[in-house]
PyMOL Python script that loads the backbone (N, CA, C, O; Angstrom):
from pymol import cmd

cmd.read_pdbstr("""\
ATOM      1  N   MET A   1     -15.745  95.770  57.445  1.00  0.00           N
ATOM      2  CA  MET A   1     -14.671  95.324  58.303  1.00  0.00           C
ATOM      3  C   MET A   1     -13.515  94.840  57.432  1.00  0.00           C
ATOM      4  O   MET A   1     -13.731  94.178  56.417  1.00  0.00           O
ATOM      5  N   LYS A   2     -12.307  95.167  57.828  1.00  0.00           N
ATOM      6  CA  LYS A   2     -11.128  94.798  57.055  1.00  0.00           C
ATOM      7  C   LYS A   2     -10.813  93.311  57.222  1.00  0.00           C
ATOM      8  O   LYS A   2     -11.099  92.735  58.271  1.00  0.00           O
ATOM      9  N   PRO A   3     -10.225  92.682  56.192  1.00  0.00           N
ATOM     10  CA  PRO A   3      -9.836  91.273  56.326  1.00  0.00           C
ATOM     11  C   PRO A   3      -8.814  91.065  57.446  1.00  0.00           C
ATOM     12  O   PRO A   3      -8.788  90.013  58.085  1.00  0.00           O
ATOM     13  N   GLU A   4      -7.963  92.089  57.681  1.00  0.00           N
ATOM     14  CA  GLU A   4      -6.967  91.956  58.735  1.00  0.00           C
ATOM     15  C   GLU A   4      -7.644  91.797  60.090  1.00  0.00           C
ATOM     16  O   GLU A   4      -7.126  91.105  60.966  1.00  0.00           O
ATOM     17  N   SER A   5      -8.796  92.430  60.265  1.00  0.00           N
ATOM     18  CA  SER A   5      -9.525  92.332  61.525  1.00  0.00           C
ATOM     19  C   SER A   5      -9.965  90.897  61.781  1.00  0.00           C
ATOM     20  O   SER A   5      -9.887  90.413  62.911  1.00  0.00           O
ATOM     21  N   HIS A   6     -10.423  90.220  60.744  1.00  0.00           N
ATOM     22  CA  HIS A   6     -10.838  88.822  60.899  1.00  0.00           C
ATOM     23  C   HIS A   6      -9.642  87.955  61.271  1.00  0.00           C
ATOM     24  O   HIS A   6      -9.743  87.091  62.143  1.00  0.00           O
ATOM     25  N   ALA A   7      -8.526  88.183  60.619  1.00  0.00           N
ATOM     26  CA  ALA A   7      -7.327  87.407  60.930  1.00  0.00           C
ATOM     27  C   ALA A   7      -6.867  87.685  62.356  1.00  0.00           C
ATOM     28  O   ALA A   7      -6.492  86.765  63.084  1.00  0.00           O
ATOM     29  N   TRP A   8      -6.897  88.960  62.755  1.00  0.00           N
ATOM     30  CA  TRP A   8      -6.488  89.320  64.111  1.00  0.00           C
ATOM     31  C   TRP A   8      -7.425  88.687  65.136  1.00  0.00           C
ATOM     32  O   TRP A   8      -6.972  88.143  66.143  1.00  0.00           O
ATOM     33  N   ASN A   9      -8.723  88.757  64.881  1.00  0.00           N
ATOM     34  CA  ASN A   9      -9.697  88.163  65.798  1.00  0.00           C
ATOM     35  C   ASN A   9      -9.509  86.655  65.906  1.00  0.00           C
ATOM     36  O   ASN A   9      -9.675  86.080  66.982  1.00  0.00           O
ATOM     37  N   ALA A  10      -9.163  86.016  64.793  1.00  0.00           N
ATOM     38  CA  ALA A  10      -8.918  84.576  64.827  1.00  0.00           C
ATOM     39  C   ALA A  10      -7.683  84.259  65.664  1.00  0.00           C
ATOM     40  O   ALA A  10      -7.671  83.284  66.415  1.00  0.00           O
ATOM     41  N   LEU A  11      -6.647  85.081  65.536  1.00  0.00           N
ATOM     42  CA  LEU A  11      -5.443  84.865  66.335  1.00  0.00           C
ATOM     43  C   LEU A  11      -5.719  85.078  67.820  1.00  0.00           C
ATOM     44  O   LEU A  11      -5.236  84.318  68.659  1.00  0.00           O
ATOM     45  N   VAL A  12      -6.488  86.102  68.141  1.00  0.00           N
ATOM     46  CA  VAL A  12      -6.844  86.366  69.541  1.00  0.00           C
ATOM     47  C   VAL A  12      -7.647  85.203  70.104  1.00  0.00           C
ATOM     48  O   VAL A  12      -7.402  84.765  71.228  1.00  0.00           O
ATOM     49  N   ALA A  13      -8.595  84.704  69.337  1.00  0.00           N
ATOM     50  CA  ALA A  13      -9.415  83.580  69.796  1.00  0.00           C
ATOM     51  C   ALA A  13      -8.557  82.335  70.000  1.00  0.00           C
ATOM     52  O   ALA A  13      -8.746  81.601  70.969  1.00  0.00           O
ATOM     53  N   GLN A  14      -7.623  82.099  69.096  1.00  0.00           N
ATOM     54  CA  GLN A  14      -6.742  80.940  69.209  1.00  0.00           C
ATOM     55  C   GLN A  14      -5.861  81.065  70.448  1.00  0.00           C
ATOM     56  O   GLN A  14      -5.678  80.089  71.175  1.00  0.00           O
ATOM     57  N   ALA A  15      -5.316  82.248  70.697  1.00  0.00           N
ATOM     58  CA  ALA A  15      -4.479  82.458  71.880  1.00  0.00           C
ATOM     59  C   ALA A  15      -5.305  82.308  73.152  1.00  0.00           C
ATOM     60  O   ALA A  15      -4.845  81.699  74.119  1.00  0.00           O
ATOM     61  N   ALA A  16      -6.507  82.851  73.163  1.00  0.00           N
ATOM     62  CA  ALA A  16      -7.371  82.749  74.342  1.00  0.00           C
ATOM     63  C   ALA A  16      -7.726  81.298  74.638  1.00  0.00           C
ATOM     64  O   ALA A  16      -7.853  80.911  75.800  1.00  0.00           O
ATOM     65  N   ALA A  17      -7.885  80.502  73.597  1.00  0.00           N
ATOM     66  CA  ALA A  17      -8.228  79.092  73.800  1.00  0.00           C
ATOM     67  C   ALA A  17      -7.081  78.320  74.442  1.00  0.00           C
ATOM     68  O   ALA A  17      -7.313  77.289  75.073  1.00  0.00           O
ATOM     69  N   ARG A  18      -5.867  78.793  74.295  1.00  0.00           N
ATOM     70  CA  ARG A  18      -4.712  78.100  74.863  1.00  0.00           C
ATOM     71  C   ARG A  18      -4.488  78.433  76.337  1.00  0.00           C
ATOM     72  O   ARG A  18      -3.777  77.708  77.034  1.00  0.00           O
ATOM     73  N   LEU A  19      -5.085  79.517  76.813  1.00  0.00           N
ATOM     74  CA  LEU A  19      -4.919  79.916  78.210  1.00  0.00           C
ATOM     75  C   LEU A  19      -5.955  79.208  79.072  1.00  0.00           C
ATOM     76  O   LEU A  19      -7.109  79.042  78.675  1.00  0.00           O
ATOM     77  N   HIS A  20      -5.523  78.796  80.256  1.00  0.00           N
ATOM     78  CA  HIS A  20      -6.450  78.172  81.191  1.00  0.00           C
ATOM     79  C   HIS A  20      -7.377  79.235  81.763  1.00  0.00           C
ATOM     80  O   HIS A  20      -6.965  80.383  81.927  1.00  0.00           O
ATOM     81  N   PRO A  21      -8.615  78.878  82.070  1.00  0.00           N
ATOM     82  CA  PRO A  21      -9.544  79.854  82.655  1.00  0.00           C
ATOM     83  C   PRO A  21      -8.962  80.439  83.951  1.00  0.00           C
ATOM     84  O   PRO A  21      -8.401  79.716  84.774  1.00  0.00           O
ATOM     85  N   GLY A  22      -9.102  81.735  84.110  1.00  0.00           N
ATOM     86  CA  GLY A  22      -8.616  82.401  85.311  1.00  0.00           C
ATOM     87  C   GLY A  22      -7.134  82.737  85.281  1.00  0.00           C
ATOM     88  O   GLY A  22      -6.577  83.156  86.296  1.00  0.00           O
ATOM     89  N   PHE A  23      -6.489  82.561  84.139  1.00  0.00           N
ATOM     90  CA  PHE A  23      -5.046  82.821  84.049  1.00  0.00           C
ATOM     91  C   PHE A  23      -4.714  84.262  84.415  1.00  0.00           C
ATOM     92  O   PHE A  23      -3.799  84.514  85.199  1.00  0.00           O
ATOM     93  N   ALA A  24      -5.455  85.203  83.847  1.00  0.00           N
ATOM     94  CA  ALA A  24      -5.169  86.620  84.103  1.00  0.00           C
ATOM     95  C   ALA A  24      -5.359  86.953  85.576  1.00  0.00           C
ATOM     96  O   ALA A  24      -4.541  87.659  86.166  1.00  0.00           O
ATOM     97  N   GLU A  25      -6.440  86.445  86.175  1.00  0.00           N
ATOM     98  CA  GLU A  25      -6.690  86.720  87.588  1.00  0.00           C
ATOM     99  C   GLU A  25      -5.598  86.135  88.476  1.00  0.00           C
ATOM    100  O   GLU A  25      -5.148  86.788  89.418  1.00  0.00           O
ATOM    101  N   ARG A  26      -5.169  84.910  88.184  1.00  0.00           N
ATOM    102  CA  ARG A  26      -4.097  84.280  88.978  1.00  0.00           C
ATOM    103  C   ARG A  26      -2.783  85.024  88.813  1.00  0.00           C
ATOM    104  O   ARG A  26      -2.023  85.161  89.771  1.00  0.00           O
ATOM    105  N   THR A  27      -2.505  85.510  87.597  1.00  0.00           N
ATOM    106  CA  THR A  27      -1.269  86.246  87.356  1.00  0.00           C
ATOM    107  C   THR A  27      -1.274  87.562  88.128  1.00  0.00           C
ATOM    108  O   THR A  27      -0.277  87.925  88.753  1.00  0.00           O
ATOM    109  N   LEU A  28      -2.394  88.272  88.084  1.00  0.00           N
ATOM    110  CA  LEU A  28      -2.490  89.532  88.827  1.00  0.00           C
ATOM    111  C   LEU A  28      -2.418  89.294  90.329  1.00  0.00           C
ATOM    112  O   LEU A  28      -1.788  90.071  91.045  1.00  0.00           O
ATOM    113  N   ALA A  29      -3.046  88.243  90.812  1.00  0.00           N
ATOM    114  CA  ALA A  29      -2.994  87.935  92.249  1.00  0.00           C
ATOM    115  C   ALA A  29      -1.573  87.608  92.673  1.00  0.00           C
ATOM    116  O   ALA A  29      -1.131  88.038  93.739  1.00  0.00           O
ATOM    117  N   ALA A  30      -0.852  86.855  91.857  1.00  0.00           N
ATOM    118  CA  ALA A  30       0.536  86.530  92.186  1.00  0.00           C
ATOM    119  C   ALA A  30       1.406  87.777  92.187  1.00  0.00           C
ATOM    120  O   ALA A  30       2.291  87.920  93.030  1.00  0.00           O
ATOM    121  N   ALA A  31       1.161  88.672  91.252  1.00  0.00           N
ATOM    122  CA  ALA A  31       1.927  89.923  91.204  1.00  0.00           C
ATOM    123  C   ALA A  31       1.628  90.780  92.421  1.00  0.00           C
ATOM    124  O   ALA A  31       2.534  91.381  92.998  1.00  0.00           O
ATOM    125  N   ARG A  32       0.358  90.839  92.814  1.00  0.00           N
ATOM    126  CA  ARG A  32      -0.001  91.629  94.005  1.00  0.00           C
ATOM    127  C   ARG A  32       0.572  91.018  95.279  1.00  0.00           C
ATOM    128  O   ARG A  32       0.926  91.729  96.220  1.00  0.00           O
ATOM    129  N   GLU A  33       0.658  89.701  95.293  1.00  0.00           N
ATOM    130  CA  GLU A  33       1.240  89.021  96.461  1.00  0.00           C
ATOM    131  C   GLU A  33       2.749  89.273  96.521  1.00  0.00           C
ATOM    132  O   GLU A  33       3.309  89.482  97.597  1.00  0.00           O
ATOM    133  N   ALA A  34       3.386  89.253  95.376  1.00  0.00           N
ATOM    134  CA  ALA A  34       4.839  89.487  95.332  1.00  0.00           C
ATOM    135  C   ALA A  34       5.171  90.947  95.618  1.00  0.00           C
ATOM    136  O   ALA A  34       6.233  91.249  96.163  1.00  0.00           O
ATOM    137  N   ALA A  35       4.273  91.847  95.255  1.00  0.00           N
ATOM    138  CA  ALA A  35       4.510  93.281  95.438  1.00  0.00           C
ATOM    139  C   ALA A  35       3.241  93.914  96.006  1.00  0.00           C
ATOM    140  O   ALA A  35       2.449  94.482  95.254  1.00  0.00           O
ATOM    141  N   PRO A  36       3.033  93.823  97.346  1.00  0.00           N
ATOM    142  CA  PRO A  36       1.768  94.279  97.918  1.00  0.00           C
ATOM    143  C   PRO A  36       1.609  95.800  97.997  1.00  0.00           C
ATOM    144  O   PRO A  36       0.480  96.288  98.037  1.00  0.00           O
ATOM    145  N   THR A  37       2.697  96.555  98.020  1.00  0.00           N
ATOM    146  CA  THR A  37       2.579  98.011  98.134  1.00  0.00           C
ATOM    147  C   THR A  37       2.787  98.662  96.771  1.00  0.00           C
ATOM    148  O   THR A  37       3.310  98.046  95.842  1.00  0.00           O
ATOM    149  N   LEU A  38       2.372  99.905  96.675  1.00  0.00           N
ATOM    150  CA  LEU A  38       2.532 100.642  95.423  1.00  0.00           C
ATOM    151  C   LEU A  38       4.015 100.771  95.066  1.00  0.00           C
ATOM    152  O   LEU A  38       4.396 100.612  93.906  1.00  0.00           O
ATOM    153  N   LEU A  39       4.837 101.057  96.056  1.00  0.00           N
ATOM    154  CA  LEU A  39       6.274 101.190  95.802  1.00  0.00           C
ATOM    155  C   LEU A  39       6.865  99.881  95.293  1.00  0.00           C
ATOM    156  O   LEU A  39       7.652  99.878  94.346  1.00  0.00           O
ATOM    157  N   SER A  40       6.488  98.775  95.915  1.00  0.00           N
ATOM    158  CA  SER A  40       7.024  97.491  95.460  1.00  0.00           C
ATOM    159  C   SER A  40       6.517  97.144  94.068  1.00  0.00           C
ATOM    160  O   SER A  40       7.228  96.498  93.298  1.00  0.00           O
ATOM    161  N   GLN A  41       5.299  97.562  93.733  1.00  0.00           N
ATOM    162  CA  GLN A  41       4.773  97.332  92.386  1.00  0.00           C
ATOM    163  C   GLN A  41       5.550  98.152  91.357  1.00  0.00           C
ATOM    164  O   GLN A  41       5.824  97.680  90.254  1.00  0.00           O
ATOM    165  N   VAL A  42       5.901  99.382  91.729  1.00  0.00           N
ATOM    166  CA  VAL A  42       6.691 100.224  90.828  1.00  0.00           C
ATOM    167  C   VAL A  42       8.072  99.621  90.633  1.00  0.00           C
ATOM    168  O   VAL A  42       8.587  99.587  89.515  1.00  0.00           O
ATOM    169  N   VAL A  43       8.671  99.147  91.714  1.00  0.00           N
ATOM    170  CA  VAL A  43       9.993  98.524  91.627  1.00  0.00           C
ATOM    171  C   VAL A  43       9.922  97.257  90.774  1.00  0.00           C
ATOM    172  O   VAL A  43      10.783  97.036  89.923  1.00  0.00           O
ATOM    173  N   LEU A  44       8.913  96.434  90.993  1.00  0.00           N
ATOM    174  CA  LEU A  44       8.747  95.223  90.195  1.00  0.00           C
ATOM    175  C   LEU A  44       8.549  95.567  88.723  1.00  0.00           C
ATOM    176  O   LEU A  44       9.120  94.919  87.846  1.00  0.00           O
ATOM    177  N   SER A  45       7.743  96.583  88.456  1.00  0.00           N
ATOM    178  CA  SER A  45       7.521  97.012  87.069  1.00  0.00           C
ATOM    179  C   SER A  45       8.812  97.515  86.435  1.00  0.00           C
ATOM    180  O   SER A  45       9.109  97.204  85.282  1.00  0.00           O
ATOM    181  N   ALA A  46       9.577  98.295  87.200  1.00  0.00           N
ATOM    182  CA  ALA A  46      10.846  98.813  86.674  1.00  0.00           C
ATOM    183  C   ALA A  46      11.826  97.677  86.412  1.00  0.00           C
ATOM    184  O   ALA A  46      12.535  97.683  85.406  1.00  0.00           O
ATOM    185  N   ALA A  47      11.868  96.706  87.313  1.00  0.00           N
ATOM    186  CA  ALA A  47      12.761  95.565  87.112  1.00  0.00           C
ATOM    187  C   ALA A  47      12.349  94.754  85.882  1.00  0.00           C
ATOM    188  O   ALA A  47      13.196  94.305  85.109  1.00  0.00           O
ATOM    189  N   THR A  48      11.044  94.575  85.715  1.00  0.00           N
ATOM    190  CA  THR A  48      10.550  93.847  84.542  1.00  0.00           C
ATOM    191  C   THR A  48      10.887  94.605  83.259  1.00  0.00           C
ATOM    192  O   THR A  48      11.321  94.005  82.276  1.00  0.00           O
ATOM    193  N   ALA A  49      10.686  95.917  83.270  1.00  0.00           N
ATOM    194  CA  ALA A  49      11.007  96.733  82.091  1.00  0.00           C
ATOM    195  C   ALA A  49      12.503  96.681  81.796  1.00  0.00           C
ATOM    196  O   ALA A  49      12.902  96.594  80.635  1.00  0.00           O
ATOM    197  N   ALA A  50      13.330  96.733  82.836  1.00  0.00           N
ATOM    198  CA  ALA A  50      14.779  96.668  82.634  1.00  0.00           C
ATOM    199  C   ALA A  50      15.181  95.314  82.056  1.00  0.00           C
ATOM    200  O   ALA A  50      16.020  95.248  81.158  1.00  0.00           O
ATOM    201  N   ALA A  51      14.589  94.239  82.563  1.00  0.00           N
ATOM    202  CA  ALA A  51      14.901  92.910  82.033  1.00  0.00           C
ATOM    203  C   ALA A  51      14.493  92.801  80.566  1.00  0.00           C
ATOM    204  O   ALA A  51      15.238  92.261  79.749  1.00  0.00           O
ATOM    205  N   CYS A  52      13.317  93.312  80.236  1.00  0.00           N
ATOM    206  CA  CYS A  52      12.860  93.282  78.838  1.00  0.00           C
ATOM    207  C   CYS A  52      13.778  94.118  77.949  1.00  0.00           C
ATOM    208  O   CYS A  52      14.093  93.716  76.829  1.00  0.00           O
ATOM    209  N   ALA A  53      14.208  95.281  78.444  1.00  0.00           N
ATOM    210  CA  ALA A  53      15.106  96.136  77.667  1.00  0.00           C
ATOM    211  C   ALA A  53      16.445  95.445  77.443  1.00  0.00           C
ATOM    212  O   ALA A  53      17.010  95.526  76.353  1.00  0.00           O
ATOM    213  N   LEU A  54      16.959  94.763  78.471  1.00  0.00           N
ATOM    214  CA  LEU A  54      18.230  94.046  78.318  1.00  0.00           C
ATOM    215  C   LEU A  54      18.115  92.908  77.309  1.00  0.00           C
ATOM    216  O   LEU A  54      19.021  92.696  76.502  1.00  0.00           O
ATOM    217  N   VAL A  55      17.020  92.188  77.353  1.00  0.00           N
ATOM    218  CA  VAL A  55      16.817  91.107  76.381  1.00  0.00           C
ATOM    219  C   VAL A  55      16.715  91.681  74.973  1.00  0.00           C
ATOM    220  O   VAL A  55      17.332  91.156  74.046  1.00  0.00           O
ATOM    221  N   ALA A  56      15.947  92.749  74.806  1.00  0.00           N
ATOM    222  CA  ALA A  56      15.814  93.378  73.481  1.00  0.00           C
ATOM    223  C   ALA A  56      17.165  93.884  72.992  1.00  0.00           C
ATOM    224  O   ALA A  56      17.500  93.729  71.818  1.00  0.00           O
ATOM    225  N   PHE A  57      17.941  94.488  73.889  1.00  0.00           N
ATOM    226  CA  PHE A  57      19.269  94.977  73.515  1.00  0.00           C
ATOM    227  C   PHE A  57      20.169  93.819  73.090  1.00  0.00           C
ATOM    228  O   PHE A  57      20.877  93.911  72.087  1.00  0.00           O
ATOM    229  N   GLY A  58      20.139  92.735  73.854  1.00  0.00           N
ATOM    230  CA  GLY A  58      20.960  91.570  73.515  1.00  0.00           C
ATOM    231  C   GLY A  58      20.597  90.975  72.165  1.00  0.00           C
ATOM    232  O   GLY A  58      21.475  90.623  71.378  1.00  0.00           O
ATOM    233  N   ILE A  59      19.303  90.864  71.902  1.00  0.00           N
ATOM    234  CA  ILE A  59      18.857  90.339  70.610  1.00  0.00           C
ATOM    235  C   ILE A  59      19.286  91.273  69.490  1.00  0.00           C
ATOM    236  O   ILE A  59      19.730  90.815  68.437  1.00  0.00           O
ATOM    237  N   ASN A  60      19.158  92.580  69.704  1.00  0.00           N
ATOM    238  CA  ASN A  60      19.557  93.552  68.696  1.00  0.00           C
ATOM    239  C   ASN A  60      21.054  93.455  68.403  1.00  0.00           C
ATOM    240  O   ASN A  60      21.458  93.477  67.240  1.00  0.00           O
ATOM    241  N   VAL A  61      21.876  93.350  69.443  1.00  0.00           N
ATOM    242  CA  VAL A  61      23.325  93.229  69.254  1.00  0.00           C
ATOM    243  C   VAL A  61      23.640  91.960  68.465  1.00  0.00           C
ATOM    244  O   VAL A  61      24.456  91.984  67.544  1.00  0.00           O
ATOM    245  N   HIS A  62      22.993  90.855  68.829  1.00  0.00           N
ATOM    246  CA  HIS A  62      23.242  89.590  68.127  1.00  0.00           C
ATOM    247  C   HIS A  62      22.861  89.698  66.647  1.00  0.00           C
ATOM    248  O   HIS A  62      23.623  89.288  65.772  1.00  0.00           O
ATOM    249  N   LEU A  63      21.678  90.252  66.377  1.00  0.00           N
ATOM    250  CA  LEU A  63      21.248  90.373  64.985  1.00  0.00           C
ATOM    251  C   LEU A  63      22.148  91.311  64.193  1.00  0.00           C
ATOM    252  O   LEU A  63      22.414  91.069  63.016  1.00  0.00           O
ATOM    253  N   ASN A  64      22.620  92.381  64.830  1.00  0.00           N
ATOM    254  CA  ASN A  64      23.554  93.280  64.151  1.00  0.00           C
ATOM    255  C   ASN A  64      24.865  92.577  63.841  1.00  0.00           C
ATOM    256  O   ASN A  64      25.439  92.777  62.771  1.00  0.00           O
ATOM    257  N   ASN A  65      25.346  91.749  64.772  1.00  0.00           N
ATOM    258  CA  ASN A  65      26.577  90.998  64.521  1.00  0.00           C
ATOM    259  C   ASN A  65      26.411  90.012  63.373  1.00  0.00           C
ATOM    260  O   ASN A  65      27.303  89.869  62.537  1.00  0.00           O
ATOM    261  N   VAL A  66      25.277  89.337  63.333  1.00  0.00           N
ATOM    262  CA  VAL A  66      25.006  88.397  62.238  1.00  0.00           C
ATOM    263  C   VAL A  66      24.977  89.138  60.906  1.00  0.00           C
ATOM    264  O   VAL A  66      25.550  88.675  59.919  1.00  0.00           O
ATOM    265  N   GLU A  67      24.313  90.282  60.879  1.00  0.00           N
ATOM    266  CA  GLU A  67      24.238  91.081  59.647  1.00  0.00           C
ATOM    267  C   GLU A  67      25.611  91.588  59.239  1.00  0.00           C
ATOM    268  O   GLU A  67      25.948  91.569  58.055  1.00  0.00           O
ATOM    269  N   ALA A  68      26.411  92.043  60.199  1.00  0.00           N
ATOM    270  CA  ALA A  68      27.757  92.536  59.887  1.00  0.00           C
ATOM    271  C   ALA A  68      28.621  91.414  59.316  1.00  0.00           C
ATOM    272  O   ALA A  68      29.372  91.631  58.365  1.00  0.00           O
ATOM    273  N   GLU A  69      28.518  90.211  59.895  1.00  0.00           N
ATOM    274  CA  GLU A  69      29.294  89.078  59.371  1.00  0.00           C
ATOM    275  C   GLU A  69      28.860  88.732  57.956  1.00  0.00           C
ATOM    276  O   GLU A  69      29.698  88.424  57.108  1.00  0.00           O
ATOM    277  N   ARG A  70      27.552  88.781  57.691  1.00  0.00           N
ATOM    278  CA  ARG A  70      27.057  88.481  56.347  1.00  0.00           C
ATOM    279  C   ARG A  70      27.554  89.544  55.357  1.00  0.00           C
ATOM    280  O   ARG A  70      27.985  89.214  54.253  1.00  0.00           O
ATOM    281  N   ASN A  71      27.491  90.806  55.756  1.00  0.00           N
ATOM    282  CA  ASN A  71      27.970  91.880  54.883  1.00  0.00           C
ATOM    283  C   ASN A  71      29.462  91.755  54.615  1.00  0.00           C
ATOM    284  O   ASN A  71      29.911  91.959  53.488  1.00  0.00           O
ATOM    285  N   LEU A  72      30.233  91.419  55.650  1.00  0.00           N
ATOM    286  CA  LEU A  72      31.669  91.247  55.475  1.00  0.00           C
ATOM    287  C   LEU A  72      31.973  90.114  54.503  1.00  0.00           C
ATOM    288  O   LEU A  72      32.852  90.238  53.650  1.00  0.00           O
ATOM    289  N   ALA A  73      31.249  89.021  54.634  1.00  0.00           N
ATOM    290  CA  ALA A  73      31.444  87.891  53.715  1.00  0.00           C
ATOM    291  C   ALA A  73      31.102  88.301  52.280  1.00  0.00           C
ATOM    292  O   ALA A  73      31.801  87.920  51.341  1.00  0.00           O
ATOM    293  N   ASP A  74      30.034  89.073  52.114  1.00  0.00           N
ATOM    294  CA  ASP A  74      29.663  89.542  50.770  1.00  0.00           C
ATOM    295  C   ASP A  74      30.747  90.445  50.191  1.00  0.00           C
ATOM    296  O   ASP A  74      31.113  90.309  49.023  1.00  0.00           O
ATOM    297  N   TRP A  75      31.262  91.367  51.005  1.00  0.00           N
ATOM    298  CA  TRP A  75      32.300  92.272  50.514  1.00  0.00           C
ATOM    299  C   TRP A  75      33.601  91.521  50.225  1.00  0.00           C
ATOM    300  O   TRP A  75      34.323  91.881  49.296  1.00  0.00           O
ATOM    301  N   GLN A  76      33.904  90.493  50.998  1.00  0.00           N
ATOM    302  CA  GLN A  76      35.099  89.693  50.716  1.00  0.00           C
ATOM    303  C   GLN A  76      34.952  88.967  49.386  1.00  0.00           C
ATOM    304  O   GLN A  76      35.919  88.831  48.637  1.00  0.00           O
ATOM    305  N   ALA A  77      33.748  88.503  49.095  1.00  0.00           N
ATOM    306  CA  ALA A  77      33.509  87.853  47.803  1.00  0.00           C
ATOM    307  C   ALA A  77      33.661  88.861  46.669  1.00  0.00           C
ATOM    308  O   ALA A  77      34.245  88.539  45.635  1.00  0.00           O
ATOM    309  N   VAL A  78      33.149  90.065  46.845  1.00  0.00           N
ATOM    310  CA  VAL A  78      33.293  91.103  45.825  1.00  0.00           C
ATOM    311  C   VAL A  78      34.766  91.450  45.636  1.00  0.00           C
ATOM    312  O   VAL A  78      35.231  91.591  44.505  1.00  0.00           O
ATOM    313  N   ALA A  79      35.499  91.588  46.736  1.00  0.00           N
ATOM    314  CA  ALA A  79      36.923  91.910  46.646  1.00  0.00           C
ATOM    315  C   ALA A  79      37.683  90.814  45.927  1.00  0.00           C
ATOM    316  O   ALA A  79      38.579  91.105  45.135  1.00  0.00           O
ATOM    317  N   ALA A  80      37.345  89.558  46.186  1.00  0.00           N
ATOM    318  CA  ALA A  80      38.007  88.446  45.497  1.00  0.00           C
ATOM    319  C   ALA A  80      37.737  88.498  44.008  1.00  0.00           C
ATOM    320  O   ALA A  80      38.634  88.245  43.205  1.00  0.00           O
ATOM    321  N   GLN A  81      36.509  88.823  43.632  1.00  0.00           N
ATOM    322  CA  GLN A  81      36.178  88.919  42.209  1.00  0.00           C
ATOM    323  C   GLN A  81      36.918  90.090  41.572  1.00  0.00           C
ATOM    324  O   GLN A  81      37.378  89.971  40.436  1.00  0.00           O
ATOM    325  N   VAL A  82      37.043  91.199  42.257  1.00  0.00           N
ATOM    326  CA  VAL A  82      37.772  92.349  41.726  1.00  0.00           C
ATOM    327  C   VAL A  82      39.245  91.975  41.546  1.00  0.00           C
ATOM    328  O   VAL A  82      39.863  92.343  40.547  1.00  0.00           O
ATOM    329  N   ASP A  83      39.809  91.239  42.520  1.00  0.00           N
ATOM    330  CA  ASP A  83      41.203  90.810  42.386  1.00  0.00           C
ATOM    331  C   ASP A  83      41.388  89.916  41.174  1.00  0.00           C
ATOM    332  O   ASP A  83      42.377  90.035  40.451  1.00  0.00           O
ATOM    333  N   GLN A  84      40.429  89.012  40.950  1.00  0.00           N
ATOM    334  CA  GLN A  84      40.522  88.125  39.779  1.00  0.00           C
ATOM    335  C   GLN A  84      40.441  88.932  38.487  1.00  0.00           C
ATOM    336  O   GLN A  84      41.183  88.663  37.543  1.00  0.00           O
ATOM    337  N   ILE A  85      39.552  89.913  38.439  1.00  0.00           N
ATOM    338  CA  ILE A  85      39.404  90.722  37.233  1.00  0.00           C
ATOM    339  C   ILE A  85      40.652  91.568  37.000  1.00  0.00           C
ATOM    340  O   ILE A  85      41.076  91.743  35.858  1.00  0.00           O
ATOM    341  N   SER A  86      41.241  92.090  38.069  1.00  0.00           N
ATOM    342  CA  SER A  86      42.418  92.957  37.897  1.00  0.00           C
ATOM    343  C   SER A  86      43.649  92.152  37.486  1.00  0.00           C
ATOM    344  O   SER A  86      44.610  92.729  36.977  1.00  0.00           O
ATOM    345  N   GLU A  87      43.646  90.835  37.693  1.00  0.00           N
ATOM    346  CA  GLU A  87      44.769  90.002  37.290  1.00  0.00           C
ATOM    347  C   GLU A  87      44.678  89.572  35.830  1.00  0.00           C
ATOM    348  O   GLU A  87      45.632  89.003  35.299  1.00  0.00           O
ATOM    349  N   LEU A  88      43.560  89.830  35.179  1.00  0.00           N
ATOM    350  CA  LEU A  88      43.403  89.468  33.760  1.00  0.00           C
ATOM    351  C   LEU A  88      44.309  90.343  32.906  1.00  0.00           C
ATOM    352  O   LEU A  88      44.521  91.516  33.215  1.00  0.00           O
ATOM    353  N   PRO A  89      44.839  89.773  31.838  1.00  0.00           N
ATOM    354  CA  PRO A  89      45.730  90.556  30.968  1.00  0.00           C
ATOM    355  C   PRO A  89      45.047  91.668  30.215  1.00  0.00           C
ATOM    356  O   PRO A  89      45.695  92.389  29.457  1.00  0.00           O
TER     357      PRO A  89
END
""", "prot")
cmd.dss("prot")
cmd.show_as("cartoon", "prot")
cmd.util.cbc("prot")
cmd.orient("prot")
């Protein structure tokens, strides 16, 4: 057995210990109550997927903006150093 398997199993056990007994059953029952028909379940699933996609997109845009700002700052520092070097006699 790989060492990663032991670490993964430990993480799963730790996460399971944090959940109250019957959590999965209560969550599924609440979902079935909110969406009793197959069509409503599909709509709920699509809405959940769309919300997750929007959150992922927003996080991606934010991280790209942070990276672009960092890159711009780095290039401005390089440009300043080039200007200093070009001013030398």
